[in-house]
N, C-alpha and C positions, 0 to 999 in steps of 0.2 A: 647273708649268714654272718652271725656275730661270733667273735672269738670266745672260747670257753674260758671262764674264770677258774684258774687253777690255784688261786691263792687260798691259804688256810689260816685260821685264827691262831693266836699265840697258843703254844702247847702242842702244836703239830697236828698231824692227821687224826690222832686218837681223840684230841679235843673236839675236832670237827665232827667226829662220830658221836660225841656226847660222852666220851670216856675220859675221866680225869685220873691223874696219878693217884694210886692207892685205893681206888674203888674196886669193889669185887661184887660178885653175885648179881642180883636183879638190878641193883642200882646202876650197873654198867651198861644196861641196854638203853640205847637212845631211842626216843620216839620216832616212829616211821617218817614223820614229816621232816625230821632233821637228818635223816640218812642221806648220804651223797648220791646224787644222780648225775649222769652225763647228759646234759641238755644242750643239744645243738639247735640254736634258734635260727631259723631261716626266714628272712623277710619275704614278702610276696614277690618283690622284684627279683630277688635271688632265686626264688623257687621257679618263676617263669623262665628265667635264663637257663636254669638247670634242666627243666623239662623240655625246653626247646632243643638244647644240645642232645638230650637223650632221644628225642623224636627224630632228629636228623640222623643220628647214628643208627637208630633202629631201621629207618627207611633204607639206608644204604646197605645194611647187613641183610635185611629181609629180601632185597632184590639182587643180592650178590654184586652190587656195583662197586667198582674200584673207588678208592678215596682220592679225589683229585680236586683242584680248585673249582673246576667247572661243575662236577657232581655235587660238591658241597653247596655251591650257590643255588643250583637247581633244587636241591633238597630243602634249603632254607626258604626258597620262594614257595614251594609246595606247602611246607609246614606252616607258613605264616599267611597263606591264602593270597600271596602276591600275584599268582597267575592262575585264575580260575579255569581257564581253558585247558591248561596243561594238567591241572588236577583232575578235571573231568576225563581227559584222554587217558590218564593213568588208571582211573577208576574203571573205565570201559575195558582197558587192556587186561586188568586183573580179573574182572568179572567174566571175561571170555577165556580165562586161563592161558593167556599168552604172556610171554616173558617181558619184563621191563628192562631193556638193555640200554647201554650207553648209546649205541648206534640208533636205536629207536627214539630215545629221548632227543638226540640231536636232530633227527628228521622232523619230529613234531615241533621242536623248538624253532627250527628254521622257518616254519610256516608263519610265525608271528612277525610283526614289524621289526626289522633288524635294528633300526635306529632307536626305537623305544626300548628294545631288549637290551642293547648295550648300555644305555643310560640307566635302565632299571637295575641291571646287574651291578653297575658301579655303585649305585645307592645302597643296594642290598649288601654289597661287600663291606661298605663302611659300617653299616648297622651290625653285621655279623662280627666284624672285627671288634666293635665296641662291646658287644655282648660277651664275646670270648675273653676279652681283656678283663672285664669286671668279674666274670666267673673265675678266671685265673687268680685274681687277687683274693677273692673270698675263699677259694679252695686252698690256696697257699697259707692264708692266715689260720684257717681251721685246722689244717694239717700241723702247723707249728704248735698251735694251742693244744691239740690232741696229744702230740708228742710230749709236751711238757707235763700234761695231765697224767700220761702214762708213767713218766719217770717218778712223779710224786706218789702215784698210786702204788707202783711197784715197791718203792721204798717203804710205804706204809704197810703193805702186805708182809714185808720182811719183819717190820716192827711187831705186827700182830702175832706172827709166828713165835717170836721170842718172848712174848708176854704170857708165860705159862700160868701165872697166878690167876688169870681170869677164867681158866678152864674152858668148858664147852661154849660159853658165850663168845669168847674170843675166837674159838675155832670156827663157829658159825659165821662170825663177822669176816674172818679171813677167807672163808669160802665165798662169801658174797663179793668181797673185794677182788678175789681172783677172777670171778665170773665177769665183774665189771671191767677188769683189766683186759681180759680176753676180747670182750666186745669192743672196747676202745682201740685195741691193737688192730682189730679187723677194720674198724673205721679208718684208722690211719693208713692201712694198706689201700683201701678204696680211694681215699683222698690222693694218695701218691699216684695211683693209676689215672685218676681224673686229671691231675697235673700233667702227666705225661701225654695224655690224649689232647689236652688243651694246647700244649706246646706244639704238638704235631699239626693241629688245626691252624695255629698261628703261623707256622712255617708255610703251610699250604696257601693261606690267604696272602701272605707276603709275596709268595711267588706269583700268585694270580694277579695281584696289584702290579707287580713288576711287568708281567706279560701284557697287562692291559694298557701300559703306558709306553710301550716300545713299538716303533714302526719296524715291522719285521723285514721289509725290503731293504731299508738303509741301515738299520741298527741304531738309528737316532731316536731320541724321545719323540713321541707323537704330540699332536695338538693338545690332547687332554693333559699330558704331563707338562707342557709349556704353560698352560693356564695356571697350574699349581705353582710352578716356579715363578711365574710373573708376579703373583700375589706376594710370595715370600720376598722376592727381590725388591719390590716396592717398599715393603715394611723395613727391610734392612737398609735401603738407601735413605729412608727418612730418618732412621736412628743414627746412621753414621754420617749423614750429610754428603754422601758421595753422589756424583752424577750417575744417571741411568739412561741408557739409550737403547732403542729397539729398532731393528731393521727387518724388512721383508726382501727376500731374494727370489728371483724367478729365472729359470733356465731359458735362454733365448732360443727361439725357433725349435722348441722341443717337439712340436707336432711334426715338423719336417723330418726330424731325426727318426721318429717312430714310423712315419710313412716310407722313408727311404731305406732304413736298416731293419725295421721290425721292432716289435715291442720288447723282445728279449734284449736287444741291443740298447733300447731306450732305458730299460731297467738298469743295465750296467752303467750307463751314463749317469743315471740318478745316484747310484751307489758311489761312483767316482767323485761326483761333486759333493755328496754328503761327506765323504772322507776328507775332501779338501777343506770344507768348512769346519769339520770336527777338529782339525789340527789347531784351530784358534780357540777351541773350547777349553776353558779352565774353570777355576772355582768361581770366578766373577764373570765368566762368559759362557752362555748356554745356547746351544744350537739345537733346533728341532725341525722335523719335517711338518709343515703346516697343512700339507695336502697337495696332491698332484705333483707338479714340478716346482712347488713353492716351499721355501724354507724361511724360518724366522730365527733371528738372533737377538739375544738380550745381553747387553754389555754394561756392567756396573763398574764404577771407579774410573771411567774414561770420559773425557769431555766429548762433545759432538765431533770436534775436529780430530781427536785421537781415535775415536771409534771409526770415523770415516776412513782414516788412513789405514787402520788395521784391516778393514773389510776390502778396501781398494787394493791393498797388497795381495790379498787372496784372489781377487778378480784378475789382477794383472798376471799373477802366476799361472792361473788356469788358461787365460787367453794366449799365453806364450807357447802352450803345448800344442803339438800336432798329433792327434790321436787316430788310431786305426781300429776298425772293427775286426777283432781277432778271429771272428767266425768266418768272415768273407775276405779279409785282407783289403777291404775297401776303406779308404780314409774317411773319417768323420769330418775332416776339415777342422776349422776353428770352432771350439765350443766355449761359449761365454755365458755369463749371467748378468742380469741387471738388478739394481737394488735401490731401495729408498730407505732413508734413515731419519729418525726423529728423536729428540730429547724428551724423556717422559716428564721431568719436572717443569718443563716449559709450558705444559698444558694444565688446565684446571683439573681435568680428570685423566687418569692414566689411560683409559680407553681411547681418549682423543689422540694420544700419541700413536696408537696402533693405526688409527684411521689416517693420520698425517703421513706415517711411513708408507702406508699402502698407496696413498695418492702420489707420493714422491716416486714410488716404484713405477707406476703407470706413466708418469711424466718421463722417467728415464727410458721407458719403452718407446715413447713417442719421439724422443730425441735421437733415436737410432740404435738403442740398446748398447750393451757392453759398457755401461757406465753406472755410477752410483750418485744419486742426487740427495741432497739434504732437504728436509722439509722446509727449513727456513728459506732456502733458495727459491723453492716453488712459491712460497707466500710472498717473497720480495718481488718476484717477477709478476705475480698476479696484481700486486699493489701498483 
């Protein structure tokens, strides 16, 4: 959607209408082709975005579905044909006059492949965010242009009312201008509403993205979030020339903890170690749960030696504690973790550093656990 041109030639709005100073009678009537019109030009791309947003809203309203990050993404998937099976299921549900509820949608959705569904939702979320962002920009620009147009038109209506020498012709033009002003004011109201709804959608999607990147057991960022931060920190380290290190940490004998104390106790241990590692997390240090009992740490601005020292201090502090299962009063005994750490810039490809840190972690496990090994130590021993 392009902004509306509210500029007028020299002589003001009357000149734009084809009426010059001192003219009267029939000479004052401008040809129809020169009369002002409010033309809102909408590009094909903008129109598709607008129609998609309208379809999503209509779907949610038609079925009385609450507006949430999840229902927005499901509606987007249905409207774009991203999930034919789900669309067919909804068609059957409607044809048999049964309601389409959030509970029913979740039940049908759960029957699909969960791995593919999560990845697909993440992709769709990004596409929907982009569409809403572009729509927000065009709606805001159109609203601003319409507001400026209204101001100019309102002033011109006032001028026409005061120009009594033109008689009936000017009265007719004033009526036309007032009608145009009323229509453009209505458009401005609609654009304001669209802006408000767009902001609401953006807030929902931002919350959905946040939810999708948090590990809800530990409260730490999850693996997906780490992948995003990893790419950003690599670029930042290249720009600043700072060192960048990555480490994998794994809780020692975690299966034994679950078998002895139960999975609820195991979850509490996971949260406790997550809190221990989170204490070292700062602007240049990022901690995430990589999966299971494994954590990943990214440290920028620290050499390999300094990064090792920081992580080893956390390991030593944890190992010195004697923890008790508060549900049974049975001691956990010593709880420790092992880790492997590598410098990213020392490898040709950043992904190689992840592999080297992982190999160092397993070497630490083989050496008796409760220790942190550097990747260069493993390579030196192998040589």
